[in-house]
N, C-alpha and C positions, 0 to 999 in steps of 0.2 A: 792726715798722717796720724797714726796712733801715738799717744803719749807713752813714753817709757815710764814704767813704774818700778819703784824699788821695793823689794820684799824686805820684811824685817829680817835681821840677821838670825841665822839658825842657832839653836842651842842643843846641848846634849839632852838626851831624854831624861826627864826627872823621874824620881821614884814615885810609883802610883800612890795616891792617897786613899784609895778604896781597899779595905781589907779583902784579901782573897784574890786580888787582881795582880798579875805579874807584869813586869816590863814587856816581856815577850808578847803577851796577849794584847797590850795596848799598842805595841809597835806594829803588830800585824793589822790591827784594826785601822790604825793611822795610815798605814801604807795603802789600804784599800780606799780610805776616804780622800787622801791627798795625793793620789798617784800622779796627777797632772802637775801639782806643785813641786813634787820631788825632782822633776826635771830641771827646775830652776834653782835648786839648792835645798838646804836642810830646813826642817820644820822649826817654827818659833815655839816658845813656851806656851803661848795661847793655843796653838795648834795641838800640842800634846795634851793639854788639859781638856780641850773640847773633844778630842778623840776618845779620851778615857770616859768622859761624861756620856758621850753618845754610845759607847760600847756598853756601859753599865745600864743605861736606859733600855737599850736593845735586849740585853740579857734579862732584865726585869720583865719586859713585855713578853718575852718568850717563856717566862717562868723558870729560867735557869738559876736565878739568884733572887733572894728575898732580903729586904733590909729590915 
């Protein structure tokens, strides 16, 4: 029988820490990354930060942003 797991409580989306990145951009990327997790509740602070980092890394790899 599978164990029940408790997800971390969700938090409101924080302000992005990367200049030029908006909350909407991060929100859209997070929803693509965590589509399965959203069925169980809101995202944690760690989820939001990881989504922003992943989005910025993807943009840099595609040449859309330079640091």
